[in-house]
N, C-alpha and C positions, 0 to 999 in steps of 0.2 A: 275350617278354612282361613278364617281371620288369624289364628293363632300360627298357622303356617306362614302366613303373609308377615306376620310380626317378625319371626325369627329370620326370615329373608331380609326385611327391611333393616334389622339389627346388623345383619351380614353385609348389606349393602353399604350401611353407613361406615362400619369399620374398614371397608375396602376403600371409600373416598379418603378417609381419614389416613390411611396407609399411603395412598397414592399421592396426596398432598404433601406427605412428609418425604417420599422419594423424590418428588418434583422439586422440592426445596433443596434437597441435597445435590440433585441433578444440576440445578441451576447454580449453586454455589461453587461446584465441582468445575462446571463450564466457565464461570467468571474467573476463578482463580486460574484456570488453565489459558484462559485469553489473556489475562495480565501477565502470565510468565511469557507466554508468546510474544506479546508487545514489548516486553522488556528485553528480550532476546533480540528481536527485530531491531530495537532501538540500538543495542550495542552492536550489533553487525553494520547498521547504517553509520554509526559513529566511527567505527573502526575504518569503513571503507571511506568514509569522508576525509579522516585524518590521513589515511595512507595516500589519497589523491593530493590532499594539500601539500603532503611531503615529498611525494614522488612525482606528481604531475608534470606534464611536459609544458612548461612555462616559458622556455626560451630557445624556442626553435631556430636554427641558423639559417633554415631555409624559408623563404617568403610563400605566402598563400599562392600568389599568381606561378611561381616556379613549381610548385607541387601539382598546380592544376595543369600546368602544361605538361609536366612529366606523366600524368594520368590522362590526358587528353580531355580535359573538361573545361578548356578556357571559355568555350562558349556558354555553358552553364554558371561560370564565374562571371562573365561579362553581363549575363542576364540578371544575376543576383545583385551584382554591383550596381546595376541600373536602376533595379527595382528599390534597393536599399537607398540611393541616393534620391529618388524621388519620394520614397516614404519618409526620408528625414526633411526634404523640403517642405512636404505639405505639413508635417508635424510642427514645423517652425512657424508656419502662417497661423 
């Protein structure tokens, strides 16, 4: 009976060694994939940022109040304007 256990024990130890090697390979593969994904994401964000910097709407000929009046949101704009004025007055104190 002890001989049978010894064979099973060696088999179990070998299984642990193989599992450890597979885990290390999987971790490395995951890490590499994550690095590549983050680099792709960084390139995408950089491209979008550059495109926005070059083509962004920076010189509108219509004032904010006029747009709000066209959209019917003057009351919301007035509330925001009052809030922002109060906020900046408090911040200056």
